[in-house]
mmCIF file of the N, C-alpha and C atoms, coordinates in Angstrom:
data_MODEL
# 
_entry.id   MODEL 
# 
loop_
_atom_site.group_PDB 
_atom_site.id 
_atom_site.type_symbol 
_atom_site.label_atom_id 
_atom_site.label_alt_id 
_atom_site.label_comp_id 
_atom_site.label_asym_id 
_atom_site.label_entity_id 
_atom_site.label_seq_id 
_atom_site.pdbx_PDB_ins_code 
_atom_site.Cartn_x 
_atom_site.Cartn_y 
_atom_site.Cartn_z 
_atom_site.occupancy 
_atom_site.B_iso_or_equiv 
_atom_site.pdbx_formal_charge 
_atom_site.auth_seq_id 
_atom_site.auth_comp_id 
_atom_site.auth_asym_id 
_atom_site.auth_atom_id 
_atom_site.pdbx_PDB_model_num 
ATOM 1   N N  . MET A 1 1  ? 22.819  9.858   11.153  1.00 0.00 ? 1  MET A N  1 
ATOM 2   C CA . MET A 1 1  ? 21.745  10.394  10.514  1.00 0.00 ? 1  MET A CA 1 
ATOM 3   C C  . MET A 1 1  ? 20.946  11.201  11.504  1.00 0.00 ? 1  MET A C  1 
ATOM 4   N N  . SER A 1 2  ? 20.520  12.411  11.444  1.00 0.00 ? 2  SER A N  1 
ATOM 5   C CA . SER A 1 2  ? 19.710  13.093  12.580  1.00 0.00 ? 2  SER A CA 1 
ATOM 6   C C  . SER A 1 2  ? 18.072  12.558  12.153  1.00 0.00 ? 2  SER A C  1 
ATOM 7   N N  . LEU A 1 3  ? 17.438  12.789  13.516  1.00 0.00 ? 3  LEU A N  1 
ATOM 8   C CA . LEU A 1 3  ? 15.908  12.102  13.305  1.00 0.00 ? 3  LEU A CA 1 
ATOM 9   C C  . LEU A 1 3  ? 15.218  13.115  12.445  1.00 0.00 ? 3  LEU A C  1 
ATOM 10  N N  . LYS A 1 4  ? 15.553  14.433  12.315  1.00 0.00 ? 4  LYS A N  1 
ATOM 11  C CA . LYS A 1 4  ? 14.754  15.517  11.706  1.00 0.00 ? 4  LYS A CA 1 
ATOM 12  C C  . LYS A 1 4  ? 15.065  14.759  10.256  1.00 0.00 ? 4  LYS A C  1 
ATOM 13  N N  . ILE A 1 5  ? 16.044  14.562  9.735   1.00 0.00 ? 5  ILE A N  1 
ATOM 14  C CA . ILE A 1 5  ? 16.370  14.223  8.196   1.00 0.00 ? 5  ILE A CA 1 
ATOM 15  C C  . ILE A 1 5  ? 15.498  12.639  7.806   1.00 0.00 ? 5  ILE A C  1 
ATOM 16  N N  . PHE A 1 6  ? 15.603  11.794  8.846   1.00 0.00 ? 6  PHE A N  1 
ATOM 17  C CA . PHE A 1 6  ? 15.118  10.690  8.821   1.00 0.00 ? 6  PHE A CA 1 
ATOM 18  C C  . PHE A 1 6  ? 13.804  10.804  8.450   1.00 0.00 ? 6  PHE A C  1 
ATOM 19  N N  . MET A 1 7  ? 13.023  11.476  9.643   1.00 0.00 ? 7  MET A N  1 
ATOM 20  C CA . MET A 1 7  ? 11.349  11.708  9.263   1.00 0.00 ? 7  MET A CA 1 
ATOM 21  C C  . MET A 1 7  ? 11.153  12.434  8.071   1.00 0.00 ? 7  MET A C  1 
ATOM 22  N N  . LYS A 1 8  ? 12.221  13.202  7.434   1.00 0.00 ? 8  LYS A N  1 
ATOM 23  C CA . LYS A 1 8  ? 11.543  14.087  6.135   1.00 0.00 ? 8  LYS A CA 1 
ATOM 24  C C  . LYS A 1 8  ? 11.479  13.019  5.510   1.00 0.00 ? 8  LYS A C  1 
ATOM 25  N N  . GLU A 1 9  ? 12.673  12.125  5.130   1.00 0.00 ? 9  GLU A N  1 
ATOM 26  C CA . GLU A 1 9  ? 12.721  11.116  4.198   1.00 0.00 ? 9  GLU A CA 1 
ATOM 27  C C  . GLU A 1 9  ? 11.602  10.211  4.219   1.00 0.00 ? 9  GLU A C  1 
ATOM 28  N N  . ASN A 1 10 ? 10.814  10.244  5.105   1.00 0.00 ? 10 ASN A N  1 
ATOM 29  C CA . ASN A 1 10 ? 9.879   9.066   5.039   1.00 0.00 ? 10 ASN A CA 1 
ATOM 30  C C  . ASN A 1 10 ? 8.388   9.515   5.587   1.00 0.00 ? 10 ASN A C  1 
ATOM 31  N N  . GLU A 1 11 ? 8.356   10.962  5.352   1.00 0.00 ? 11 GLU A N  1 
ATOM 32  C CA . GLU A 1 11 ? 7.270   11.510  5.470   1.00 0.00 ? 11 GLU A CA 1 
ATOM 33  C C  . GLU A 1 11 ? 5.910   11.496  4.455   1.00 0.00 ? 11 GLU A C  1 
ATOM 34  N N  . ASN A 1 12 ? 6.620   10.916  3.270   1.00 0.00 ? 12 ASN A N  1 
ATOM 35  C CA . ASN A 1 12 ? 5.769   10.515  2.113   1.00 0.00 ? 12 ASN A CA 1 
ATOM 36  C C  . ASN A 1 12 ? 5.363   8.933   2.043   1.00 0.00 ? 12 ASN A C  1 
ATOM 37  N N  . ASN A 1 13 ? 6.312   8.320   3.004   1.00 0.00 ? 13 ASN A N  1 
ATOM 38  C CA . ASN A 1 13 ? 5.984   6.765   2.948   1.00 0.00 ? 13 ASN A CA 1 
ATOM 39  C C  . ASN A 1 13 ? 5.916   6.580   4.313   1.00 0.00 ? 13 ASN A C  1 
ATOM 40  N N  . PRO A 1 14 ? 4.319   6.624   4.892   1.00 0.00 ? 14 PRO A N  1 
ATOM 41  C CA . PRO A 1 14 ? 4.023   6.629   6.385   1.00 0.00 ? 14 PRO A CA 1 
ATOM 42  C C  . PRO A 1 14 ? 3.909   4.877   6.917   1.00 0.00 ? 14 PRO A C  1 
ATOM 43  N N  . LEU A 1 15 ? 3.838   4.302   5.594   1.00 0.00 ? 15 LEU A N  1 
ATOM 44  C CA . LEU A 1 15 ? 3.782   2.781   5.741   1.00 0.00 ? 15 LEU A CA 1 
ATOM 45  C C  . LEU A 1 15 ? 5.115   2.300   5.795   1.00 0.00 ? 15 LEU A C  1 
ATOM 46  N N  . TRP A 1 16 ? 6.226   2.754   5.496   1.00 0.00 ? 16 TRP A N  1 
ATOM 47  C CA . TRP A 1 16 ? 7.658   2.382   5.425   1.00 0.00 ? 16 TRP A CA 1 
ATOM 48  C C  . TRP A 1 16 ? 7.470   1.341   4.342   1.00 0.00 ? 16 TRP A C  1 
ATOM 49  N N  . LEU A 1 17 ? 6.846   1.616   3.289   1.00 0.00 ? 17 LEU A N  1 
ATOM 50  C CA . LEU A 1 17 ? 7.022   0.399   1.984   1.00 0.00 ? 17 LEU A CA 1 
ATOM 51  C C  . LEU A 1 17 ? 8.371   0.499   1.370   1.00 0.00 ? 17 LEU A C  1 
ATOM 52  N N  . GLN A 1 18 ? 8.608   -0.545  0.907   1.00 0.00 ? 18 GLN A N  1 
ATOM 53  C CA . GLN A 1 18 ? 9.889   -0.819  0.140   1.00 0.00 ? 18 GLN A CA 1 
ATOM 54  C C  . GLN A 1 18 ? 9.712   -0.141  -1.313  1.00 0.00 ? 18 GLN A C  1 
ATOM 55  N N  . ASN A 1 19 ? 10.763  0.095   -2.039  1.00 0.00 ? 19 ASN A N  1 
ATOM 56  C CA . ASN A 1 19 ? 10.288  0.707   -3.322  1.00 0.00 ? 19 ASN A CA 1 
ATOM 57  C C  . ASN A 1 19 ? 10.378  -0.190  -4.194  1.00 0.00 ? 19 ASN A C  1 
ATOM 58  N N  . LYS A 1 20 ? 9.164   -0.648  -4.258  1.00 0.00 ? 20 LYS A N  1 
ATOM 59  C CA . LYS A 1 20 ? 8.887   -1.968  -5.214  1.00 0.00 ? 20 LYS A CA 1 
ATOM 60  C C  . LYS A 1 20 ? 7.255   -2.250  -5.460  1.00 0.00 ? 20 LYS A C  1 
ATOM 61  N N  . LEU A 1 21 ? 7.108   -2.582  -6.338  1.00 0.00 ? 21 LEU A N  1 
ATOM 62  C CA . LEU A 1 21 ? 5.625   -3.094  -6.693  1.00 0.00 ? 21 LEU A CA 1 
ATOM 63  C C  . LEU A 1 21 ? 5.214   -4.187  -5.952  1.00 0.00 ? 21 LEU A C  1 
ATOM 64  N N  . TYR A 1 22 ? 4.062   -4.119  -5.235  1.00 0.00 ? 22 TYR A N  1 
ATOM 65  C CA . TYR A 1 22 ? 3.516   -5.299  -4.476  1.00 0.00 ? 22 TYR A CA 1 
ATOM 66  C C  . TYR A 1 22 ? 2.421   -6.012  -5.418  1.00 0.00 ? 22 TYR A C  1 
ATOM 67  N N  . THR A 1 23 ? 2.226   -7.238  -5.246  1.00 0.00 ? 23 THR A N  1 
ATOM 68  C CA . THR A 1 23 ? 1.037   -8.007  -5.134  1.00 0.00 ? 23 THR A CA 1 
ATOM 69  C C  . THR A 1 23 ? 0.005   -7.509  -4.309  1.00 0.00 ? 23 THR A C  1 
ATOM 70  N N  . VAL A 1 24 ? -1.543  -7.690  -4.715  1.00 0.00 ? 24 VAL A N  1 
ATOM 71  C CA . VAL A 1 24 ? -2.464  -7.207  -3.761  1.00 0.00 ? 24 VAL A CA 1 
ATOM 72  C C  . VAL A 1 24 ? -2.029  -8.460  -2.460  1.00 0.00 ? 24 VAL A C  1 
ATOM 73  N N  . GLU A 1 25 ? -1.690  -9.273  -2.634  1.00 0.00 ? 25 GLU A N  1 
ATOM 74  C CA . GLU A 1 25 ? -1.527  -10.319 -1.366  1.00 0.00 ? 25 GLU A CA 1 
ATOM 75  C C  . GLU A 1 25 ? -0.368  -9.953  -0.581  1.00 0.00 ? 25 GLU A C  1 
ATOM 76  N N  . GLU A 1 26 ? 0.681   -9.463  -1.226  1.00 0.00 ? 26 GLU A N  1 
ATOM 77  C CA . GLU A 1 26 ? 1.674   -8.968  -0.506  1.00 0.00 ? 26 GLU A CA 1 
ATOM 78  C C  . GLU A 1 26 ? 1.552   -7.633  0.055   1.00 0.00 ? 26 GLU A C  1 
ATOM 79  N N  . PHE A 1 27 ? 0.937   -7.039  -0.845  1.00 0.00 ? 27 PHE A N  1 
ATOM 80  C CA . PHE A 1 27 ? 0.538   -5.521  0.281   1.00 0.00 ? 27 PHE A CA 1 
ATOM 81  C C  . PHE A 1 27 ? -0.343  -5.830  1.506   1.00 0.00 ? 27 PHE A C  1 
ATOM 82  N N  . GLY A 1 28 ? -1.247  -6.694  1.262   1.00 0.00 ? 28 GLY A N  1 
ATOM 83  C CA . GLY A 1 28 ? -2.166  -6.958  2.453   1.00 0.00 ? 28 GLY A CA 1 
ATOM 84  C C  . GLY A 1 28 ? -1.571  -7.443  3.284   1.00 0.00 ? 28 GLY A C  1 
ATOM 85  N N  . ALA A 1 29 ? -0.322  -8.385  3.066   1.00 0.00 ? 29 ALA A N  1 
ATOM 86  C CA . ALA A 1 29 ? 0.543   -8.792  4.164   1.00 0.00 ? 29 ALA A CA 1 
ATOM 87  C C  . ALA A 1 29 ? 1.462   -7.923  5.181   1.00 0.00 ? 29 ALA A C  1 
ATOM 88  N N  . VAL A 1 30 ? 1.649   -6.776  4.467   1.00 0.00 ? 30 VAL A N  1 
ATOM 89  C CA . VAL A 1 30 ? 2.314   -5.787  4.828   1.00 0.00 ? 30 VAL A CA 1 
ATOM 90  C C  . VAL A 1 30 ? 1.477   -4.918  5.794   1.00 0.00 ? 30 VAL A C  1 
ATOM 91  N N  . LEU A 1 31 ? 0.118   -4.800  5.307   1.00 0.00 ? 31 LEU A N  1 
ATOM 92  C CA . LEU A 1 31 ? -0.991  -4.099  6.160   1.00 0.00 ? 31 LEU A CA 1 
ATOM 93  C C  . LEU A 1 31 ? -0.864  -4.839  7.439   1.00 0.00 ? 31 LEU A C  1 
ATOM 94  N N  . ARG A 1 32 ? -1.123  -6.189  7.263   1.00 0.00 ? 32 ARG A N  1 
ATOM 95  C CA . ARG A 1 32 ? -1.435  -7.012  8.492   1.00 0.00 ? 32 ARG A CA 1 
ATOM 96  C C  . ARG A 1 32 ? -0.349  -6.952  9.476   1.00 0.00 ? 32 ARG A C  1 
ATOM 97  N N  . ASN A 1 33 ? 0.925   -6.957  9.192   1.00 0.00 ? 33 ASN A N  1 
ATOM 98  C CA . ASN A 1 33 ? 2.090   -7.081  10.032  1.00 0.00 ? 33 ASN A CA 1 
ATOM 99  C C  . ASN A 1 33 ? 1.934   -5.533  10.579  1.00 0.00 ? 33 ASN A C  1 
ATOM 100 N N  . LYS A 1 34 ? 1.830   -4.543  9.808   1.00 0.00 ? 34 LYS A N  1 
ATOM 101 C CA . LYS A 1 34 ? 2.124   -3.373  10.417  1.00 0.00 ? 34 LYS A CA 1 
ATOM 102 C C  . LYS A 1 34 ? 0.707   -2.882  11.247  1.00 0.00 ? 34 LYS A C  1 
ATOM 103 N N  . PHE A 1 35 ? -0.634  -3.319  10.637  1.00 0.00 ? 35 PHE A N  1 
ATOM 104 C CA . PHE A 1 35 ? -1.630  -3.000  11.740  1.00 0.00 ? 35 PHE A CA 1 
ATOM 105 C C  . PHE A 1 35 ? -2.436  -4.067  12.620  1.00 0.00 ? 35 PHE A C  1 
ATOM 106 N N  . GLY A 1 36 ? -2.175  -5.134  12.124  1.00 0.00 ? 36 GLY A N  1 
ATOM 107 C CA . GLY A 1 36 ? -2.692  -6.201  12.415  1.00 0.00 ? 36 GLY A CA 1 
ATOM 108 C C  . GLY A 1 36 ? -3.993  -6.738  11.580  1.00 0.00 ? 36 GLY A C  1 
ATOM 109 N N  . GLY A 1 37 ? -4.722  -7.687  12.002  1.00 0.00 ? 37 GLY A N  1 
ATOM 110 C CA . GLY A 1 37 ? -6.078  -8.239  11.638  1.00 0.00 ? 37 GLY A CA 1 
ATOM 111 C C  . GLY A 1 37 ? -6.419  -9.492  12.092  1.00 0.00 ? 37 GLY A C  1 
ATOM 112 N N  . ASP A 1 38 ? -7.793  -9.745  11.719  1.00 0.00 ? 38 ASP A N  1 
ATOM 113 C CA . ASP A 1 38 ? -8.467  -11.052 12.368  1.00 0.00 ? 38 ASP A CA 1 
ATOM 114 C C  . ASP A 1 38 ? -7.950  -12.052 11.325  1.00 0.00 ? 38 ASP A C  1 
ATOM 115 N N  . ASN A 1 39 ? -8.442  -13.255 11.742  1.00 0.00 ? 39 ASN A N  1 
ATOM 116 C CA . ASN A 1 39 ? -8.056  -14.516 10.741  1.00 0.00 ? 39 ASN A CA 1 
ATOM 117 C C  . ASN A 1 39 ? -8.932  -14.651 9.813   1.00 0.00 ? 39 ASN A C  1 
ATOM 118 N N  . TYR A 1 40 ? -10.226 -13.948 9.686   1.00 0.00 ? 40 TYR A N  1 
ATOM 119 C CA . TYR A 1 40 ? -11.369 -14.105 8.749   1.00 0.00 ? 40 TYR A CA 1 
ATOM 120 C C  . TYR A 1 40 ? -11.099 -13.385 7.746   1.00 0.00 ? 40 TYR A C  1 
ATOM 121 N N  . SER A 1 41 ? -10.167 -12.138 7.802   1.00 0.00 ? 41 SER A N  1 
ATOM 122 C CA . SER A 1 41 ? -10.054 -11.650 6.621   1.00 0.00 ? 41 SER A CA 1 
ATOM 123 C C  . SER A 1 41 ? -8.495  -11.744 5.700   1.00 0.00 ? 41 SER A C  1 
ATOM 124 N N  . SER A 1 42 ? -8.687  -12.295 4.609   1.00 0.00 ? 42 SER A N  1 
ATOM 125 C CA . SER A 1 42 ? -7.774  -12.485 3.666   1.00 0.00 ? 42 SER A CA 1 
ATOM 126 C C  . SER A 1 42 ? -6.537  -11.331 3.807   1.00 0.00 ? 42 SER A C  1 
ATOM 127 N N  . ASN A 1 43 ? -5.407  -11.488 3.280   1.00 0.00 ? 43 ASN A N  1 
ATOM 128 C CA . ASN A 1 43 ? -4.637  -10.444 3.091   1.00 0.00 ? 43 ASN A CA 1 
ATOM 129 C C  . ASN A 1 43 ? -5.158  -9.519  1.645   1.00 0.00 ? 43 ASN A C  1 
ATOM 130 N N  . VAL A 1 44 ? -5.520  -10.292 0.583   1.00 0.00 ? 44 VAL A N  1 
ATOM 131 C CA . VAL A 1 44 ? -6.215  -9.637  -0.401  1.00 0.00 ? 44 VAL A CA 1 
ATOM 132 C C  . VAL A 1 44 ? -7.427  -8.813  0.235   1.00 0.00 ? 44 VAL A C  1 
ATOM 133 N N  . MET A 1 45 ? -8.378  -9.062  1.016   1.00 0.00 ? 45 MET A N  1 
ATOM 134 C CA . MET A 1 45 ? -9.372  -8.372  1.372   1.00 0.00 ? 45 MET A CA 1 
ATOM 135 C C  . MET A 1 45 ? -9.003  -7.310  2.231   1.00 0.00 ? 45 MET A C  1 
ATOM 136 N N  . LEU A 1 46 ? -7.868  -7.279  2.858   1.00 0.00 ? 46 LEU A N  1 
ATOM 137 C CA . LEU A 1 46 ? -7.469  -6.222  3.543   1.00 0.00 ? 46 LEU A CA 1 
ATOM 138 C C  . LEU A 1 46 ? -6.664  -5.262  2.651   1.00 0.00 ? 46 LEU A C  1 
ATOM 139 N N  . ALA A 1 47 ? -6.026  -5.911  1.924   1.00 0.00 ? 47 ALA A N  1 
ATOM 140 C CA . ALA A 1 47 ? -5.527  -4.595  0.781   1.00 0.00 ? 47 ALA A CA 1 
ATOM 141 C C  . ALA A 1 47 ? -6.600  -3.838  0.068   1.00 0.00 ? 47 ALA A C  1 
ATOM 142 N N  . GLU A 1 48 ? -7.520  -4.442  -0.276  1.00 0.00 ? 48 GLU A N  1 
ATOM 143 C CA . GLU A 1 48 ? -8.571  -4.134  -1.316  1.00 0.00 ? 48 GLU A CA 1 
ATOM 144 C C  . GLU A 1 48 ? -9.447  -3.182  -0.432  1.00 0.00 ? 48 GLU A C  1 
ATOM 145 N N  . ILE A 1 49 ? -9.900  -3.301  1.009   1.00 0.00 ? 49 ILE A N  1 
ATOM 146 C CA . ILE A 1 49 ? -10.224 -2.481  1.684   1.00 0.00 ? 49 ILE A CA 1 
ATOM 147 C C  . ILE A 1 49 ? -9.396  -1.123  1.900   1.00 0.00 ? 49 ILE A C  1 
ATOM 148 N N  . PHE A 1 50 ? -8.085  -1.331  2.104   1.00 0.00 ? 50 PHE A N  1 
ATOM 149 C CA . PHE A 1 50 ? -7.158  -0.207  2.519   1.00 0.00 ? 50 PHE A CA 1 
ATOM 150 C C  . PHE A 1 50 ? -7.070  0.710   1.222   1.00 0.00 ? 50 PHE A C  1 
ATOM 151 N N  . LEU A 1 51 ? -7.110  0.070   0.257   1.00 0.00 ? 51 LEU A N  1 
ATOM 152 C CA . LEU A 1 51 ? -6.954  0.569   -1.278  1.00 0.00 ? 51 LEU A CA 1 
ATOM 153 C C  . LEU A 1 51 ? -8.055  1.598   -1.539  1.00 0.00 ? 51 LEU A C  1 
ATOM 154 N N  . VAL A 1 52 ? -9.256  1.147   -1.113  1.00 0.00 ? 52 VAL A N  1 
ATOM 155 C CA . VAL A 1 52 ? -10.654 1.888   -1.465  1.00 0.00 ? 52 VAL A CA 1 
ATOM 156 C C  . VAL A 1 52 ? -10.564 3.427   -0.707  1.00 0.00 ? 52 VAL A C  1 
ATOM 157 N N  . LYS A 1 53 ? -10.054 3.076   0.430   1.00 0.00 ? 53 LYS A N  1 
ATOM 158 C CA . LYS A 1 53 ? -9.641  4.351   1.488   1.00 0.00 ? 53 LYS A CA 1 
ATOM 159 C C  . LYS A 1 53 ? -8.628  5.308   1.326   1.00 0.00 ? 53 LYS A C  1 
ATOM 160 N N  . ASN A 1 54 ? -7.511  4.497   0.640   1.00 0.00 ? 54 ASN A N  1 
ATOM 161 C CA . ASN A 1 54 ? -6.310  5.240   0.357   1.00 0.00 ? 54 ASN A CA 1 
ATOM 162 C C  . ASN A 1 54 ? -5.948  4.941   -0.837  1.00 0.00 ? 54 ASN A C  1 
ATOM 163 N N  . PRO A 1 55 ? -6.340  5.315   -2.135  1.00 0.00 ? 55 PRO A N  1 
ATOM 164 C CA . PRO A 1 55 ? -6.311  5.183   -3.341  1.00 0.00 ? 55 PRO A CA 1 
ATOM 165 C C  . PRO A 1 55 ? -4.660  5.633   -3.678  1.00 0.00 ? 55 PRO A C  1 
ATOM 166 N N  . ARG A 1 56 ? -3.990  6.566   -3.285  1.00 0.00 ? 56 ARG A N  1 
ATOM 167 C CA . ARG A 1 56 ? -2.662  7.006   -3.487  1.00 0.00 ? 56 ARG A CA 1 
ATOM 168 C C  . ARG A 1 56 ? -1.869  5.751   -3.494  1.00 0.00 ? 56 ARG A C  1 
ATOM 169 N N  . TYR A 1 57 ? -1.943  4.814   -2.422  1.00 0.00 ? 57 TYR A N  1 
ATOM 170 C CA . TYR A 1 57 ? -1.123  3.560   -2.378  1.00 0.00 ? 57 TYR A CA 1 
ATOM 171 C C  . TYR A 1 57 ? -1.334  2.592   -3.672  1.00 0.00 ? 57 TYR A C  1 
ATOM 172 N N  . SER A 1 58 ? -2.290  2.854   -4.580  1.00 0.00 ? 58 SER A N  1 
ATOM 173 C CA . SER A 1 58 ? -2.708  1.882   -5.547  1.00 0.00 ? 58 SER A CA 1 
ATOM 174 C C  . SER A 1 58 ? -1.292  1.975   -6.609  1.00 0.00 ? 58 SER A C  1 
ATOM 175 N N  . CYS A 1 59 ? -0.528  2.989   -6.380  1.00 0.00 ? 59 CYS A N  1 
ATOM 176 C CA . CYS A 1 59 ? 0.739   3.113   -7.324  1.00 0.00 ? 59 CYS A CA 1 
ATOM 177 C C  . CYS A 1 59 ? 1.623   2.034   -6.855  1.00 0.00 ? 59 CYS A C  1 
ATOM 178 N N  . LYS A 1 60 ? 1.699   1.478   -5.519  1.00 0.00 ? 60 LYS A N  1 
ATOM 179 C CA . LYS A 1 60 ? 2.613   0.475   -5.250  1.00 0.00 ? 60 LYS A CA 1 
ATOM 180 C C  . LYS A 1 60 ? 1.912   -0.776  -5.517  1.00 0.00 ? 60 LYS A C  1 
ATOM 181 N N  . ILE A 1 61 ? 0.940   -1.033  -6.326  1.00 0.00 ? 61 ILE A N  1 
ATOM 182 C CA . ILE A 1 61 ? 0.387   -2.489  -6.606  1.00 0.00 ? 61 ILE A CA 1 
ATOM 183 C C  . ILE A 1 61 ? 0.480   -2.641  -7.869  1.00 0.00 ? 61 ILE A C  1 
ATOM 184 N N  . LYS A 1 62 ? 1.105   -4.138  -8.372  1.00 0.00 ? 62 LYS A N  1 
ATOM 185 C CA . LYS A 1 62 ? 1.266   -4.318  -9.681  1.00 0.00 ? 62 LYS A CA 1 
ATOM 186 C C  . LYS A 1 62 ? -0.008  -4.628  -10.465 1.00 0.00 ? 62 LYS A C  1 
ATOM 187 N N  . LYS A 1 63 ? -0.085  -4.080  -11.365 1.00 0.00 ? 63 LYS A N  1 
ATOM 188 C CA . LYS A 1 63 ? -1.285  -3.877  -12.176 1.00 0.00 ? 63 LYS A CA 1 
ATOM 189 C C  . LYS A 1 63 ? -1.500  -5.105  -13.243 1.00 0.00 ? 63 LYS A C  1 
ATOM 190 N N  . SER A 1 64 ? -2.781  -5.684  -13.612 1.00 0.00 ? 64 SER A N  1 
ATOM 191 C CA . SER A 1 64 ? -2.979  -6.631  -14.305 1.00 0.00 ? 64 SER A CA 1 
ATOM 192 C C  . SER A 1 64 ? -2.891  -5.994  -15.924 1.00 0.00 ? 64 SER A C  1 
ATOM 193 N N  . LYS A 1 65 ? -2.845  -6.877  -16.704 1.00 0.00 ? 65 LYS A N  1 
ATOM 194 C CA . LYS A 1 65 ? -3.157  -6.277  -18.144 1.00 0.00 ? 65 LYS A CA 1 
ATOM 195 C C  . LYS A 1 65 ? -4.268  -5.458  -18.398 1.00 0.00 ? 65 LYS A C  1 
ATOM 196 N N  . ASN A 1 66 ? -5.391  -6.244  -17.702 1.00 0.00 ? 66 ASN A N  1 
ATOM 197 C CA . ASN A 1 66 ? -6.675  -5.443  -18.195 1.00 0.00 ? 66 ASN A CA 1 
ATOM 198 C C  . ASN A 1 66 ? -6.924  -4.397  -16.906 1.00 0.00 ? 66 ASN A C  1 
ATOM 199 N N  . HIS A 1 67 ? -6.251  -4.029  -16.644 1.00 0.00 ? 67 HIS A N  1 
ATOM 200 C CA . HIS A 1 67 ? -6.203  -2.830  -15.531 1.00 0.00 ? 67 HIS A CA 1 
ATOM 201 C C  . HIS A 1 67 ? -6.997  -1.806  -16.269 1.00 0.00 ? 67 HIS A C  1 
ATOM 202 N N  . ILE A 1 68 ? -8.049  -1.291  -15.375 1.00 0.00 ? 68 ILE A N  1 
ATOM 203 C CA . ILE A 1 68 ? -8.912  -0.002  -15.867 1.00 0.00 ? 68 ILE A CA 1 
ATOM 204 C C  . ILE A 1 68 ? -8.237  1.125   -14.728 1.00 0.00 ? 68 ILE A C  1 
ATOM 205 N N  . SER A 1 69 ? -7.965  2.086   -15.064 1.00 0.00 ? 69 SER A N  1 
ATOM 206 C CA . SER A 1 69 ? -7.228  3.082   -14.379 1.00 0.00 ? 69 SER A CA 1 
ATOM 207 C C  . SER A 1 69 ? -8.575  3.725   -13.297 1.00 0.00 ? 69 SER A C  1 
ATOM 208 N N  . GLN A 1 70 ? -8.431  4.163   -12.471 1.00 0.00 ? 70 GLN A N  1 
ATOM 209 C CA . GLN A 1 70 ? -9.304  5.265   -11.382 1.00 0.00 ? 70 GLN A CA 1 
ATOM 210 C C  . GLN A 1 70 ? -8.698  6.538   -11.208 1.00 0.00 ? 70 GLN A C  1 
ATOM 211 N N  . LYS A 1 71 ? -9.651  7.530   -11.451 1.00 0.00 ? 71 LYS A N  1 
ATOM 212 C CA . LYS A 1 71 ? -9.000  8.761   -11.729 1.00 0.00 ? 71 LYS A CA 1 
ATOM 213 C C  . LYS A 1 71 ? -8.636  9.235   -10.425 1.00 0.00 ? 71 LYS A C  1 
ATOM 214 N N  . SER A 1 72 ? -8.878  8.635   -9.005  1.00 0.00 ? 72 SER A N  1 
ATOM 215 C CA . SER A 1 72 ? -8.226  9.222   -7.862  1.00 0.00 ? 72 SER A CA 1 
ATOM 216 C C  . SER A 1 72 ? -7.122  8.883   -7.414  1.00 0.00 ? 72 SER A C  1 
ATOM 217 N N  . CYS A 1 73 ? -6.460  7.724   -8.201  1.00 0.00 ? 73 CYS A N  1 
ATOM 218 C CA . CYS A 1 73 ? -5.105  7.161   -7.791  1.00 0.00 ? 73 CYS A CA 1 
ATOM 219 C C  . CYS A 1 73 ? -4.104  8.475   -7.955  1.00 0.00 ? 73 CYS A C  1 
ATOM 220 N N  . GLY A 1 74 ? -4.087  8.765   -9.070  1.00 0.00 ? 74 GLY A N  1 
ATOM 221 C CA . GLY A 1 74 ? -3.122  9.970   -9.369  1.00 0.00 ? 74 GLY A CA 1 
ATOM 222 C C  . GLY A 1 74 ? -1.852  9.454   -9.808  1.00 0.00 ? 74 GLY A C  1 
ATOM 223 N N  . CYS A 1 75 ? -1.845  7.965   -10.263 1.00 0.00 ? 75 CYS A N  1 
ATOM 224 C CA . CYS A 1 75 ? -0.522  7.385   -10.767 1.00 0.00 ? 75 CYS A CA 1 
ATOM 225 C C  . CYS A 1 75 ? -0.538  6.854   -12.119 1.00 0.00 ? 75 CYS A C  1 
ATOM 226 N N  . CYS A 1 76 ? -2.058  6.596   -12.374 1.00 0.00 ? 76 CYS A N  1 
ATOM 227 C CA . CYS A 1 76 ? -2.177  5.712   -13.519 1.00 0.00 ? 76 CYS A CA 1 
ATOM 228 C C  . CYS A 1 76 ? -2.738  6.732   -14.769 1.00 0.00 ? 76 CYS A C  1 
# 
């Protein structure tokens, strides 16, 4: 597989996320493994901060039964 094809397949997935829904805790763990983080912030806190700045990734988070959609996420 050429690098050009490989990059094209992943340009919409810069975090290299699996094609699944994550809990907030799991998503935070992915972020911590990708970018690092201090021991004072939980995985949940990292995920919440990241999702506020990057709402397009909220489509990858499992929604609770009482979830209220945000207009900026584009998936709900």
